[in-house]
C-alpha positions as CSV (number, residue, x, y, z in Angstrom):
1,M,137.6,125.0,101.4
2,R,136.1,121.7,103.1
3,R,134.2,121.0,99.2
4,Q,138.0,120.8,98.3
5,Q,139.3,118.4,100.9
6,R,135.5,116.5,100.4
7,P,136.8,114.8,97.0
8,E,139.7,113.9,98.6
9,A,138.5,112.4,101.9
10,R,135.7,110.1,99.8
11,E,139.5,108.7,98.2
12,A,141.4,107.9,100.9
13,L,138.1,106.6,102.9
14,R,137.6,104.4,98.8
15,E,141.3,102.9,99.5
16,Q,140.7,102.6,103.0
17,V,138.0,100.0,102.0
18,Q,139.7,98.5,99.0
19,R,142.9,98.0,101.5
20,F,140.8,97.1,104.8
21,E,138.0,95.0,102.2
22,L,135.5,96.8,105.3
23,P,131.9,97.2,104.3
24,T,130.9,100.7,102.3
25,F,128.2,102.1,103.6
26,M,125.1,103.8,101.7
27,P,121.8,106.3,103.0
28,V,119.0,104.2,103.7
29,F,116.0,106.3,104.9
30,D,118.7,109.3,105.7
31,Q,120.0,106.3,107.5
32,Y,123.4,104.9,107.0
33,V,122.9,100.7,106.4
34,P,125.5,98.1,105.2
35,S,125.6,97.7,101.9
36,G,126.4,95.3,99.4
37,H,125.3,92.0,99.4
38,F,122.6,92.0,102.1
39,V,121.6,95.5,101.1
40,N,118.4,95.7,99.0
41,T,117.8,99.2,97.9
42,K,115.6,98.8,95.2
43,M,112.8,99.5,96.6
44,D,109.7,102.2,95.7
45,D,109.0,104.9,97.0
46,T,106.0,104.1,98.7
47,T,107.9,101.3,100.0
48,K,110.4,103.0,101.4
49,A,107.7,105.1,103.3
50,A,105.7,102.4,104.1
51,F,109.3,101.2,105.6
52,A,110.0,104.2,107.3
53,S,106.2,104.6,108.2
54,A,106.1,101.2,110.1
55,T,109.3,101.7,111.3
56,E,107.8,105.6,113.5
57,T,104.9,103.6,114.1
58,V,107.1,101.0,116.3
59,N,109.5,103.3,117.5
60,N,105.9,105.8,119.0
61,T,105.1,102.8,120.4
62,L,108.4,101.8,121.9
63,T,108.8,104.9,123.6
64,L,105.1,104.9,125.0
65,A,104.6,102.3,126.8
66,S,108.6,102.4,128.2
67,A,107.1,106.2,129.6
68,I,104.3,104.6,130.6
69,L,105.6,102.2,132.4
70,T,107.6,104.0,134.0
71,V,105.7,107.0,135.3
72,S,104.0,104.6,136.5
73,V,105.8,102.6,138.9
74,T,107.7,106.1,139.6
75,F,104.2,108.0,140.7
76,L,102.0,104.6,142.4
77,K,102.7,105.8,145.9
78,D,102.3,109.4,145.1
79,V,98.4,108.9,143.8
80,N,97.5,105.6,145.5
81,T,99.1,104.8,148.9
82,H,96.9,101.4,149.9
83,P,96.0,100.0,147.0
84,S,93.0,97.1,146.4
85,N,93.1,93.3,145.7
86,L,91.6,94.5,142.3
87,Q,93.1,98.1,142.0
88,T,96.9,96.3,142.1
89,W,96.0,93.6,139.8
90,T,94.9,95.5,137.3
91,L,98.3,98.3,137.4
92,E,100.1,94.6,137.6
93,A,98.3,93.4,135.0
94,S,99.1,97.3,133.1
95,W,102.1,96.5,134.2
96,V,103.1,92.6,132.3
97,C,101.4,94.0,128.7
98,L,103.2,97.3,128.4
99,L,106.3,95.1,129.0
100,L,105.4,92.7,126.7
101,S,104.4,94.8,124.3
102,A,107.9,97.3,124.4
103,V,109.4,93.6,124.0
104,L,107.1,93.0,120.9
105,S,108.0,96.4,119.9
106,V,112.4,95.5,120.1
107,V,111.1,92.1,118.1
108,T,109.3,93.7,115.3
109,L,111.9,96.2,115.4
110,A,114.3,93.4,114.2
111,A,111.9,91.5,111.8
112,I,111.8,94.9,109.4
113,T,115.5,95.4,109.7
114,G,115.4,91.5,108.3
115,T,113.1,92.3,105.3
116,L,115.2,95.2,104.6
117,A,118.0,93.1,104.7
118,R,116.8,90.3,101.6
119,T,119.2,90.6,98.6
120,R,115.5,90.5,96.5
121,P,113.1,93.4,95.5
122,I,111.0,94.4,98.2
123,E,107.5,95.3,97.5
124,A,105.3,97.8,100.6
125,T,103.6,93.9,101.0
126,A,106.5,92.6,102.7
127,L,105.1,94.7,105.4
128,Y,102.0,92.9,105.8
129,N,104.3,89.5,106.4
130,S,104.5,87.2,109.5
131,N,107.1,88.4,110.3
132,I,106.3,91.9,111.1
133,A,102.6,91.8,111.1
134,R,101.5,90.1,114.6
135,P,104.7,91.2,116.4
136,M,103.3,94.8,115.5
137,A,99.8,93.5,115.9
138,A,100.0,92.0,119.1
139,A,101.8,95.0,120.5
140,L,100.0,97.7,119.1
141,F,97.4,95.5,121.5
142,L,99.3,95.3,123.5
143,F,99.5,99.1,124.4
144,L,96.0,100.2,123.9
145,L,95.8,96.7,127.1
146,G,98.0,98.5,129.4
147,L,96.7,101.8,128.2
148,S,93.9,101.4,129.4
149,L,94.2,98.6,132.8
150,T,97.1,102.1,134.0
151,A,93.2,104.5,132.8
152,A,91.0,102.0,135.1
153,F,93.5,102.4,138.2
154,G,94.3,105.7,137.3
155,I,90.7,106.2,137.7
156,S,89.3,104.0,140.5
157,S,92.2,106.0,142.7
158,V,90.3,109.1,142.7
């Protein structure tokens, strides 16, 4: 029954789009984004995989930075009730690094989205453009630095 209704539903949607001049949608990376003049779907499989991998890496960095920041703030008083000045500085520096890493991860995701929205053909080397590579490298560096500082605080608190 569903298969019979599906073509009718598609036709009804097509009519609504034409009548109201709404944007159509098409899949890119198993997600739906507005199509038309602003979306470039002329990418080979390698380029699609490269962008999907970069997006996943940035998403994981954002998730981990946020989680480590949240957990370290939540359990600070349980780990060390009277931290020394060096421990306090180490922990605060790690929080700043992790927060900046999260912000730069969001900036990188926006840059990837902007690159995918170009009308000209996209190559896999577009990931190395400065609008993507610089914030991504900075986010990863700050994440690793924040993780190291958090670990240093944890080790010094034991």
